[in-house]
Each structure stands twice: as C-alpha cells, then as structure tokens.
VOGU-3710 file (C-alpha; in Angstrom, 3 decimals, decimal comma):
1> msharavpal> 1,992/-20,471/-7,229  -0,808/-22,661/-5,562  -1,222/-22,900/-1,713  -2,489/-26,631/-2,477  0,650/-27,572/-4,124  2,481/-26,774/-1,008  0,068/-28,251/1,218  0,692/-31,939/-0,255  4,559/-31,208/0,448  4,338/-31,877/3,977
11> arvssrkrtr> 5,422/-35,417/5,229  4,899/-36,527/8,536  7,593/-38,001/10,456  5,957/-40,563/12,750  8,971/-41,245/15,239  8,897/-37,472/16,371  5,060/-36,848/15,811  5,683/-33,576/13,985  5,572/-31,966/10,425  8,681/-31,983/8,508
21> vtfatkrfrs> 8,412/-29,124/5,408  10,402/-30,361/2,455  10,919/-28,136/-0,898  10,775/-28,518/-4,606  13,626/-26,116/-6,673  10,822/-25,052/-8,550  11,464/-21,476/-8,548  8,949/-17,905/-8,645  8,348/-16,489/-12,043  6,921/-12,977/-11,927
31> sgastrakek> 5,936/-10,418/-13,792  5,038/-6,657/-12,794  1,258/-7,028/-12,894  0,778/-10,689/-12,024  -3,116/-11,456/-12,384  -3,029/-14,940/-12,004  -6,142/-16,274/-10,490  -5,284/-17,536/-6,942  -8,769/-18,471/-5,581  -7,731/-21,958/-5,596
41> nevpavdpac> -4,898/-21,574/-2,955  -5,916/-23,309/0,265  -4,615/-24,060/3,247  -5,639/-26,077/6,279  -8,789/-24,769/7,874  -8,790/-22,893/10,681  -10,997/-22,096/13,627  -12,278/-18,589/13,008  -12,232/-18,017/16,834  -8,501/-18,343/17,048
51> tlverrcevd> -5,385/-18,106/14,684  -3,598/-20,347/16,419  -3,285/-23,747/14,613  -3,353/-27,050/16,296  -0,440/-28,288/14,514  3,037/-28,975/15,298  5,730/-28,254/12,732  9,260/-28,183/11,789  10,646/-26,431/8,838  13,920/-26,781/7,394
61> listgssraa> 14,988/-23,422/6,093  18,196/-23,059/3,885  20,587/-20,750/5,269  22,199/-19,315/1,673  23,694/-16,080/3,488  23,418/-12,798/0,756  23,659/-15,249/-2,288  21,360/-18,300/-3,124  23,288/-21,134/-2,239  23,456/-24,573/-3,872
71> dgakkvcvdf> 21,760/-27,462/-2,804  22,877/-29,070/0,251  23,599/-25,680/2,474  23,263/-25,682/5,720  19,720/-25,933/6,776  18,104/-23,850/9,792  15,414/-26,148/11,780  12,421/-24,401/13,277  10,500/-26,540/15,389  7,406/-24,865/16,776
81> dntreayksk> 6,995/-28,044/19,466  10,628/-27,687/21,183  9,205/-25,825/24,285  12,449/-25,826/25,884  14,027/-23,372/23,093  10,596/-21,224/22,999  10,392/-20,432/27,000  14,267/-20,740/27,335  14,105/-16,573/28,076  11,329/-17,209/30,368
91> ttlellrsll> 11,554/-18,218/34,457  9,224/-20,340/36,224  7,229/-17,882/37,414  6,549/-16,299/34,067  5,229/-19,281/32,782  2,853/-19,724/35,778  1,903/-15,791/35,098  1,364/-17,172/31,731  -0,902/-19,715/32,550  -2,924/-17,504/34,794
101> vfklctfdfv> -3,567/-14,741/32,216  -4,228/-17,195/30,187  -6,753/-18,894/31,868  -8,478/-15,478/33,660  -9,187/-14,660/29,559  -11,151/-17,568/28,928  -13,617/-16,463/31,724  -16,446/-13,959/29,840  -17,168/-12,567/33,063  -13,997/-11,594/33,884
111> vdknkelmdl> -13,010/-10,026/30,307  -16,727/-8,339/29,612  -16,186/-6,843/33,389  -12,565/-6,071/33,302  -12,240/-2,513/34,137  -15,086/-2,609/36,672  -12,509/-5,362/38,755  -9,545/-3,386/38,220  -11,469/-0,468/39,342  -12,519/-2,295/41,971
121> skrlfgqrvf> -9,377/-3,633/42,837  -7,734/-0,280/43,340  -10,411/0,883/45,583  -9,774/-2,202/47,785  -6,216/-2,136/47,944  -5,329/0,782/47,028  -2,931/2,059/44,385  0,424/0,439/45,509  -0,947/-3,134/46,084  -2,954/-2,455/43,162
131> eklmkmtfyg> -0,171/-1,892/40,958  2,117/-4,865/42,221  -1,241/-7,437/41,190  -1,207/-5,888/38,225  2,143/-6,584/37,456  1,828/-9,447/38,668  -0,689/-10,335/36,090  -1,985/-8,778/33,119  0,502/-5,706/32,914  3,271/-8,133/33,783
141> qfvaggdqds> 2,340/-10,320/30,715  1,230/-7,276/28,224  3,035/-4,458/29,335  7,182/-4,053/29,749  7,207/-0,912/32,042  6,345/2,444/33,064  8,661/4,307/31,309  11,722/3,975/28,351  14,542/3,011/31,303  12,449/0,647/32,896
151> ikplieknqa> 11,888/-1,477/29,862  15,708/-1,921/28,839  16,284/-5,115/31,080  13,383/-6,790/29,089  14,588/-5,366/25,694  18,026/-6,510/26,223  16,608/-9,609/27,480  14,915/-10,590/24,536  17,191/-9,596/22,081  19,852/-11,631/23,713
161> fgvgsvldys> 17,142/-14,638/22,116  17,179/-12,882/18,867  13,977/-11,104/18,985  14,019/-7,378/18,568  11,292/-4,700/19,782  8,993/-2,199/18,307  7,902/0,238/20,942  4,566/1,348/21,544  4,055/3,856/24,144  0,543/2,653/24,782
171> veedltqeea> -0,920/5,106/27,065  -4,700/5,985/25,885  -7,305/8,627/26,626  -9,926/6,808/28,788  -12,848/8,425/27,518  -16,412/8,068/27,846  -18,534/6,732/24,677  -20,325/10,603/24,971  -16,953/12,230/25,215  -15,271/10,268/22,110
181> ekkemdsltv> -18,667/10,876/20,017  -18,162/14,510/20,644  -14,496/14,697/20,049  -14,855/13,000/16,654  -18,054/14,724/15,418  -16,347/18,214/16,293  -13,368/17,030/14,320  -15,178/15,896/11,322  -17,426/18,976/10,994  -16,312/21,843/8,359
191> rrvigcrtgv> -16,437/25,229/9,347  -17,868/27,270/6,286  -15,652/30,184/4,889  -17,434/33,309/6,072  -19,507/34,682/2,719  -18,761/31,738/0,947  -21,350/30,136/-0,905  -22,671/26,825/0,974  -23,300/24,876/-2,629  -24,442/21,375/-2,410
201> dhrekkykah> -22,593/18,587/-0,497  -21,447/16,008/-2,895  -19,823/13,524/0,051  -21,217/9,704/-0,241  -22,433/8,475/3,304  -19,788/6,321/3,871  -17,297/9,472/3,721  -19,817/11,459/6,329  -19,422/11,820/9,999  -22,070/9,502/11,707
211> rqfgdrrggv> -22,421/10,430/15,548  -23,853/6,347/16,125  -20,200/5,423/14,924  -18,485/8,243/16,328  -16,493/6,118/18,805  -14,354/4,514/16,527  -13,247/2,036/19,751  -17,015/0,038/19,441  -15,882/-3,469/18,150  -12,141/-2,914/18,269
221> isartyfyad> -10,180/-4,724/20,657  -6,677/-4,999/18,535  -5,851/-1,712/17,964  -5,308/1,778/19,478  -7,767/4,614/18,648  -6,957/8,667/18,322  -9,400/11,548/18,714  -8,576/14,847/17,799  -8,532/17,511/20,628  -6,390/20,273/19,162
231> eakcdqhmet> -3,008/20,862/17,375  -1,014/20,817/20,554  -2,320/17,310/21,299  -1,274/16,389/17,622  2,189/17,831/18,482  2,398/15,950/21,489  1,727/12,682/19,746  4,364/13,310/17,370  6,733/14,006/19,984  5,826/10,699/21,751
241> fvkcikasag> 6,245/8,832/18,242  9,861/10,681/18,064  11,110/9,286/21,415  9,827/5,619/20,692  11,850/5,768/17,254  15,037/6,910/19,205  14,534/4,376/21,686  13,951/1,983/18,967  17,151/2,712/17,238  19,173/1,981/20,557
251> ssvdgfsaik> 17,075/-1,715/21,222  18,014/-3,349/18,149  19,674/-3,054/14,746  17,188/-2,131/12,199  14,739/-1,418/14,603  11,189/-0,586/13,732  8,547/1,998/15,018  4,809/2,062/14,491  2,346/5,440/14,069  -1,108/6,178/13,458
261> mtalgrpqfl> -1,950/9,176/10,961  -5,142/10,004/13,071  -2,924/10,790/15,850  -1,326/13,414/13,717  -3,820/15,273/12,775  -7,497/16,384/12,483  -9,273/13,475/10,710  -11,409/15,738/8,549  -8,743/15,782/5,907  -8,524/12,170/6,144
271> lqfsevlvkw> -11,883/11,633/5,296  -12,335/14,092/2,553  -9,404/13,244/0,900  -10,005/9,351/1,079  -13,438/9,858/-0,940  -11,258/12,138/-3,584  -8,806/9,145/-4,382  -11,815/6,465/-4,366  -14,124/8,437/-6,635  -11,149/9,524/-8,983
281> rhffsllaaq> -10,520/5,825/-9,269  -14,156/5,149/-10,054  -14,061/7,584/-12,611  -11,240/5,598/-14,498  -13,208/2,583/-13,862  -16,256/4,406/-15,743  -13,929/5,511/-18,531  -12,719/1,845/-18,864  -15,719/0,504/-19,296  -16,494/3,273/-22,091
291> qgkdgmavld> -13,705/1,699/-24,046  -15,083/-1,460/-23,475  -12,213/-2,554/-20,977  -14,272/-3,148/-18,061  -13,682/-6,730/-16,212  -10,214/-6,601/-16,934  -7,605/-6,601/-13,950  -7,237/-3,366/-12,721  -3,818/-2,773/-14,186  -4,638/-4,129/-17,343
301> qkleleqlqe> -6,862/-1,397/-18,108  -5,130/0,903/-20,551  -7,021/3,639/-21,715  -6,383/5,091/-25,088  -5,048/8,246/-24,741  -6,819/10,060/-27,914  -10,263/8,501/-26,864  -9,917/9,410/-23,270  -9,360/12,833/-24,417  -12,821/13,030/-26,396
311> nlaslgvgak> -14,437/11,228/-23,645  -13,621/13,546/-21,304  -14,190/16,693/-23,334  -17,660/15,398/-24,036  -18,433/14,745/-20,450  -17,586/18,258/-20,253  -15,211/18,247/-17,531  -12,660/20,544/-19,477  -11,804/21,998/-22,812  -9,881/19,524/-25,127
321> qdienwftge> -6,926/21,496/-25,305  -6,932/22,103/-21,221  -7,626/18,168/-20,994  -4,364/17,586/-23,364  -2,215/19,521/-21,159  -3,093/17,012/-17,719  -1,038/14,184/-19,616  1,890/16,294/-20,539  5,098/17,126/-18,706  5,692/13,569/-16,435
331> klgssgtidl> 5,645/11,159/-19,416  1,814/10,596/-18,986  0,466/9,130/-22,264  3,884/8,785/-23,683  3,022/5,027/-24,916  -0,166/6,347/-26,033  -2,331/4,763/-23,112  -3,077/5,776/-19,681  -3,304/3,272/-16,913  -4,543/3,479/-13,482
341> ldwnslindr> -1,048/4,118/-12,053  -0,996/7,168/-14,306  -4,605/8,460/-13,557  -3,663/8,745/-9,783  -0,361/10,706/-10,334  -2,833/13,384/-11,298  -3,727/14,056/-8,413  -0,378/15,547/-6,590  -0,923/19,403/-6,080  0,616/20,100/-3,209
351> trishllvvp> 0,208/23,932/-2,655  -3,344/24,342/-1,696  -4,512/21,281/-0,273  -8,098/22,471/-0,818  -7,728/21,961/-4,357  -7,451/18,376/-4,411  -11,130/18,571/-2,584  -12,991/17,931/-5,830  -14,479/15,110/-7,568  -15,482/14,046/-10,927
361> nvetghlepl> -19,177/13,295/-10,732  -20,072/9,913/-12,627  -23,486/11,260/-14,025  -22,563/14,355/-15,332  -18,668/14,045/-15,867  -18,411/17,421/-14,209  -15,400/18,107/-11,708  -17,429/19,558/-8,439  -16,276/20,319/-4,506  -16,966/17,766/-2,496
371> lsrfteeeeh> -18,474/20,966/-0,210  -17,145/24,535/0,635  -13,499/25,648/0,485  -11,387/24,893/3,998  -10,704/28,114/5,903  -6,913/29,069/6,581  -7,333/27,405/10,155  -8,211/24,255/8,351  -5,814/24,448/5,530  -3,220/25,102/8,080
381> qmkrmlqrmd> -4,443/21,994/9,936  -4,014/19,880/7,012  -0,583/21,223/5,937  0,548/20,799/9,829  -0,271/16,926/9,442  1,981/16,667/6,528  4,586/18,097/8,301  4,340/16,105/11,089  4,579/12,898/9,027  7,745/14,248/7,039
391> ilakhavesg> 9,661/14,963/10,413  8,826/11,457/11,592  10,010/10,305/8,568  13,458/12,200/8,594  14,140/11,042/12,396  13,613/7,193/11,186  16,142/7,966/8,281  18,729/9,423/10,831  18,086/6,995/13,329  18,423/3,774/11,004
401> vrlmvdaeqt> 14,700/2,540/12,084  11,905/1,582/9,727  8,550/3,104/10,231  5,478/1,269/9,843  2,204/3,385/9,172  -0,496/1,491/10,900  -3,989/1,116/8,920  -7,267/2,347/10,199  -10,730/2,076/9,031  -11,764/1,933/5,177
411> yfqpaisrlt> -12,918/5,619/5,276  -9,499/7,030/6,066  -7,614/4,284/4,506  -6,963/5,451/1,044  -5,789/8,980/2,208  -3,354/6,983/4,579  -2,123/4,862/2,044  -1,793/7,999/-0,449  0,216/9,750/1,908  2,344/6,354/3,089
421> lemqrifnth> 2,803/6,165/-0,744  4,323/9,430/-1,231  6,649/9,276/1,805  8,149/5,976/0,444  8,748/7,489/-2,705  10,844/9,988/-0,665  12,565/8,448/1,715  12,678/4,615/0,050  14,869/5,374/-3,039  17,967/3,292/-1,348
431> kpiifntyqc> 16,324/1,031/1,082  12,955/0,584/2,575  12,415/2,992/5,652  8,579/3,424/5,204  6,403/0,626/4,965  2,443/0,631/4,714  0,171/-1,357/5,926  -2,409/-3,743/3,893  -5,433/-5,274/5,957  -5,864/-8,554/4,408
441> ylkeaydnvm> -9,723/-9,161/5,616  -10,479/-6,405/2,728  -12,129/-7,321/-0,257  -9,837/-5,045/-2,574  -6,049/-5,884/-0,383  -4,517/-7,900/-3,475  -5,467/-4,983/-6,061  -3,666/-2,319/-3,458  -0,891/-4,583/-2,961  -0,517/-5,200/-6,482
451> vdmelsqreg> -0,865/-1,492/-7,802  1,369/-0,026/-4,923  4,126/-2,448/-5,942  3,918/-2,076/-9,797  4,418/1,758/-9,071  7,643/0,815/-6,765  8,753/-1,057/-9,948  8,390/1,892/-12,622  9,822/4,629/-10,170  12,289/2,461/-8,742
461> wyfgaklvrg> 12,074/2,754/-4,995  11,878/0,278/-2,455  8,659/-1,433/-1,611  7,584/-1,913/2,077  4,626/-3,997/3,491  3,119/-4,698/6,994  0,503/-7,424/6,411  -2,214/-7,815/8,736  -5,524/-9,600/8,666  -7,108/-6,375/10,161
471> aymhqerqra> -8,806/-4,940/13,248  -12,035/-3,115/12,492  -14,173/-5,879/11,248  -16,787/-6,125/13,299  -17,221/-2,259/13,370  -16,923/-1,771/9,488  -19,719/-4,508/8,830  -21,856/-2,991/11,288  -21,080/0,633/9,832  -21,308/-0,329/5,987
481> aeigyddpin> -25,003/-2,130/6,926  -26,612/0,619/8,986  -25,374/3,385/6,665  -26,011/1,782/3,463  -22,877/0,815/1,627  -21,279/-2,310/0,483  -19,670/-4,129/2,873  -15,669/-4,000/2,399  -14,899/-7,154/4,246  -14,138/-10,679/3,232
491> pdyeatnrmy> -16,967/-12,659/3,274  -15,442/-15,278/5,793  -12,095/-16,026/8,005  -11,310/-18,871/4,976  -11,299/-15,917/2,459  -9,135/-13,758/4,836  -6,750/-16,465/5,051  -6,483/-16,934/1,255  -6,439/-13,221/1,032  -3,584/-13,046/3,472
501> hrcleyvlee> -1,342/-16,158/1,855  -2,246/-14,486/-1,917  -0,916/-11,170/-0,829  2,292/-12,298/0,664  2,881/-14,827/-2,407  3,117/-11,763/-4,478  5,541/-9,820/-2,397  7,644/-12,837/-1,968  7,683/-13,254/-5,911  8,551/-9,297/-6,356
511> idrnrkanvm> 11,462/-10,457/-3,666  12,446/-13,044/-5,798  12,631/-11,353/-8,392  14,774/-8,138/-7,532  15,145/-8,054/-3,903  13,587/-4,746/-4,049  10,709/-5,759/-1,349  10,658/-6,137/2,171  7,259/-7,371/4,215  6,513/-7,735/7,644
521> vashnentvt> 4,497/-10,889/8,512  2,406/-9,219/11,253  0,321/-12,416/12,618  -0,044/-15,013/15,392  -1,112/-17,779/12,914  1,280/-20,608/13,273  -0,018/-22,090/10,000  0,659/-18,553/8,224  4,317/-18,260/9,688  4,757/-21,901/8,342
531> ftlqkmneir> 3,427/-20,960/4,789  5,853/-17,968/4,830  9,046/-20,376/5,648  7,841/-22,870/3,056  7,706/-20,001/0,442  10,977/-18,965/1,688  12,622/-21,930/0,755  11,001/-22,475/-2,450  12,551/-19,148/-3,775  16,111/-20,061/-1,531
541> lsprenkvyf> 15,334/-16,967/0,491  17,845/-17,168/3,552  16,816/-15,099/6,709  20,050/-13,263/6,662  19,128/-11,144/3,660  16,334/-9,558/6,153  13,640/-9,317/3,216  11,106/-10,772/5,572  10,437/-10,318/8,896  7,732/-11,261/11,340
551> gqllgmcdqi> 5,835/-9,756/14,256  3,981/-10,752/17,218  2,674/-8,946/20,163  4,581/-8,980/23,659  3,354/-11,641/25,937  1,800/-13,928/22,863  2,946/-16,196/20,823  6,136/-16,870/22,417  6,088/-20,373/21,066  6,288/-18,657/17,353
561> sfplgqagfp> 8,751/-15,615/18,189  11,492/-17,464/20,344  12,297/-20,456/18,047  12,112/-17,936/15,006  14,672/-15,447/16,546  16,893/-18,250/17,486  17,135/-19,938/14,046  18,235/-16,215/12,782  14,721/-15,140/11,441  14,334/-11,048/12,020
571> vykyvpygpv> 11,206/-11,450/14,221  9,890/-8,400/16,338  7,747/-8,066/19,712  5,488/-5,162/19,708  6,523/-3,730/23,194  3,916/-1,668/24,841  5,255/0,456/27,713  3,286/3,095/30,264  2,342/3,731/33,697  0,077/0,981/35,190
581> nevipylsrr> -3,020/3,147/35,238  -2,355/4,936/32,241  -2,289/1,754/30,128  -5,786/0,144/31,479  -7,782/0,578/27,821  -4,768/-1,048/26,378  -4,694/-4,293/28,692  -8,830/-4,452/28,738  -8,267/-4,657/24,554  -5,670/-7,528/25,253
591> aqenrgfmkg> -7,767/-9,179/27,645  -10,454/-9,533/24,799  -8,253/-10,170/22,344  -7,112/-13,601/24,272  -10,268/-14,596/24,867  -10,771/-15,582/21,462  -7,189/-17,278/21,263  -7,471/-19,089/24,485  -10,996/-20,309/23,940  -10,258/-21,662/20,280
601> sqrersllwk> -7,228/-23,051/20,943  -5,272/-24,898/23,811  -1,945/-24,850/21,667  -0,611/-21,925/23,794  -1,565/-23,262/27,582  -0,579/-26,857/26,261  2,895/-25,492/25,271  3,367/-24,019/28,448  2,251/-26,826/30,465  4,266/-29,118/28,805
611> elkrrlfsgq> 7,517/-26,882/29,741  6,331/-26,574/33,466  6,279/-30,587/33,827  9,778/-30,682/31,866  11,544/-28,391/34,126  9,643/-30,448/37,018  10,880/-33,657/36,040  14,234/-32,347/35,025  14,837/-30,540/38,269  14,856/-27,034/36,655
621> llykpiy> 11,869/-25,614/38,109  14,248/-22,835/39,771  15,609/-22,389/36,042  17,259/-18,408/35,373  17,847/-17,368/32,147  21,437/-17,029/31,274  22,316/-14,207/28,468
//
C-alpha cells in the first residue's frame, strides 16, 4: 500500500479552507512476512526542525463498533483546526500561559541558560516565590503536580474530555557531567573472578564503555536517563514504577504505564547481552551467505538444516552430534529449514545468565566468551534485573494496565527488546499487556517490527508496539563517528518519516488481518496522525476497537490530543509529576525540545491566538471548563 496513493485522495473543500480526507474501499492484504518494497511511500515534506505540519485537516473516520460496518455508517469528524474543541478544557489563563511558555522557548538565551536562570530566580526571590513563578510558567505547563494526590484534578479533567493519562514520576538526579561519567564507567566495568584466567576481550568497540560518552544525557532532550548506583536504588525505581502502575489503573480504563530497563539494574548486562544477540544474528547472515541466500529479505533467509549442520561442524563450532542436538526438542528444523526466528530461539538459557555471554567468531566459527565470567555478585545483579521486570509485569496484569518498555541507546536496545519479547510471550497470551518501543530513526526499524510480528503470529500471542521517531539521534551519530562503527540512524528526517509510516502501515495490516496487534502512535506530528486515521478508514477500523492509540506529552499539541479524544479515539497524555525542585532536569529538556517545535512552526501558537480572539469577540474571556 503506497503512501503516494493516499495523498492524492485528499480533496480540498474551498469554502472551509481545510482538507477533507476521503477513502477508497480497497482493503489491505497481508502475509506474515510481507517484504514488499515501500520506499516509494511519500508524505508531504516537513521541516526537519519541527514535526508540526502547517496543514489543516479534517478526517471522516467510519465508526464501526466492534465489527466492520457497511457503507453509510456514521462518520466521526476530527478537525484539527477547531480551536473551540481543541481548547475547551482550558481556561483563558491557561491559554495565555501556553503562549508565554512557547514564546520563551523561541529565545536561544533562555533555553540555553534555563538551569542557570532558574537557579538565579530561586536565589533572588526565595523558594516560595520561585515555586509560584514556576507553577505559573514551565512547571504549570508541563508537569501535573507534586504527587499522586495533587495530580488527580488534572487527570480527571483530561479524562472528562476524552484524554487518558500515562503517569510518569519525573524526578531525576541532577548530576554533573563528571559524576555521570564516573557512575557509568563504574557500572559497565566487569570485575574479574579471583583466580580466573583473564583471556582475551572479544567485545566490539560499540559495546564497550567509553568515558567520553559516559554521560548518556549528552544530546538527549526528549528522554530521561538513569545511572546505576546500587541494587537498593534499582529497588526504589521499581517501587516508583509500581506506584505509577497502580495510579494509572485508577486514572483511566485500560491505562498505560512506562518503564525503562536501565532503571532496573546494572546496564553492564544489557550492554553485553546486546552484543551477543547482534553477533549471533551476524553469524546467521554469514551462514545464509554460504548457502547463497545473502541479499534476501531477513525472514526469507531459510537455511537448509543438513547443510547448516555441516557448515557449523566444518567451522569447528562443535561436534556434528552436538550440533544436531541443538535443533531438536522444540520443533526446530522440523520443516527441514531454519530461519532467523528459529536461530534466535537457541539463545534461551535462563539457568546461568553468564552462559549467554558467548559469541561466534565470524572468522574462526568458534564460540568465544566475550570476557571472563561474571562474579557471583554480578550474576545476582543480572537475575535481580529480570526479577524486577517480572514483578512490574505482574502488577500491570493485576491492575489492568498496559506496560510500555521505553527504547534506549542502540548498544542497549537489542537486549532490551529481547527481554521485552520474553515478557510478551508470557503476559500477552490473552491480550496485549506488554508493549515494546520501536525507534523509527533506526535503519533496521522495519526489520525489527517485521521479525517480532512474525514471532507473535507463530506463537499466538498479542503483538504490542509503541512507535516513536527516536530520542538519541545526535548522541548515536556522534558516538558512531568518534568510536568508529556504522551510523545506525537513517540519513535524514524524510527517511525517518518514511520509515515511521512504513512500520505503522505494516502493523495496521496485521490488525486488519487478525486483530491480534495493537499500536501506540506516539507522535506530535499532525501529518502522521492524519496518515494513521486515513489508514484506519481504509481497513474499516473503528476507534472503539482500541487497537490504535495516540500519545503526546502534557502541555504539547493539545490541538491534536483533545479533538481525537472527543471524537472517540484512545488518546493519552504523558503526565509527569514530582516536586518543583526535583523535576528541573525534566523541565530543562522540555524547554529545549519546544525550541525546535516553536522555531520550526507557528502552528500551535497561531491556534492559541485564534482561540483567544474567538473568546474575546464572543465575550468568553472568563470561560471555565464544565465537566
């Protein structure tokens, strides 16, 4: 299904100066491992500095209930230009605050020196006046309150206007760069077992700790960073996540909560396990090339079992009898072939985690340890990370809350995705509870979505995905260039945009095929939201089926969130909370992120001004939301 086909379907309604999206009745068709080229998918050009699109849009979406409706069913209209609906939950003072904050975010001096200015204000005015000033500006715009009780009024108000909440306790350590680097290097240093042969360090540069990138906050403005201190601190993070899960259960039906893996344990394990997974995948590609199957789509590479066993034996990986035992017991190779999913299932040892940390040497074919084995203390730390994940997943099931596992840097992400997948296998058997996050600025994003989707189809569990563009682009590019490995990021914003839509379309095809997939469209891009609504129309997918969700940050893009919510779509705001002094790092990132939005587009500010003028001329300046 080509994006290019979708765009010409837009027909202008000149009398109202907005775009009405109409839809053909053509339906998606999908196979489990669709590999059709989609590079021709095109969307209107967008300024890379800002994901807000200067385009008015009205979408008629067919409401079909739990089944697909016949033609002529009642249509739901979503008008992103209707400021009365977009801001009906806001008082006039709240609109003025938004305008002030967004305007301040356009001044480079204010954004670049925001922490210094906040510290200066605190010294000049005192703590009490400083907190009042913050609540009148940045804190009031982007943070819901200081604790779970104080945020309830805002959550209830948003819910009354159709917008749910994803609670996020946004307290962060305010570390210096030197402190962050020390913590990171300490947490990624392997302590050798006394008396153990040191051996050779076989790790690649990408998966080693580098002090110049020890402060993982560098260049990251839209994601929180956790640094490992000790196991007690990880337990505290887990308890915070548990509180957010329970609070989310009380804030909305079918609520969401988000977690970060690096908050739950020492990241050393994620770093090393990621390298194991990547090297095993590269080894599979080498074996595929030996069978003349290089260049094929990833799921079309099916290795002949007998030839595979001979190749492995000839490479010295093991005795032929031992290799044959690898592919027995779990229906592996029953078809006479082995694909990537079968190959990945070989890495499933849960009894001794450090046994996982062996990799095939592509040159020799031998299995080699990455480095000397873990100490007993490190082994315990790794198992505690897995236990914390299990506890959080069980709380989510008990509370009826979906759990989204956030994506992180590429040198952690393979392990994070694999561990998330293991949770999905356990907890997504009846409905999607665990959602994995896919960063669409990565060159391999589509392959990752396709492989995980295929696995869910084979094993019969529900696929849950959150699609984001990504938060670590500048840091990832700089690290790859300086350390010397391939840049994992798409070449430009347009390529990322195409990748996002390609991944989204693939998930929607699966939803159309068997309704066993769900997706969170986490985007402030109005064009992407419009694209999603259009595809939902094409497959006759009702918003009431709760298969597609939308997500934006509190204080941003209300002109998208609230019209969607009032039209019946499942839409959620990420709702940060925490004491004023302890969320300053979060507020600093929001200021930097909004600088790009506000400089790249006048869209949100122009809509705010439009609503203020409407209220002024209609005598509604003292308007108060009723709910």
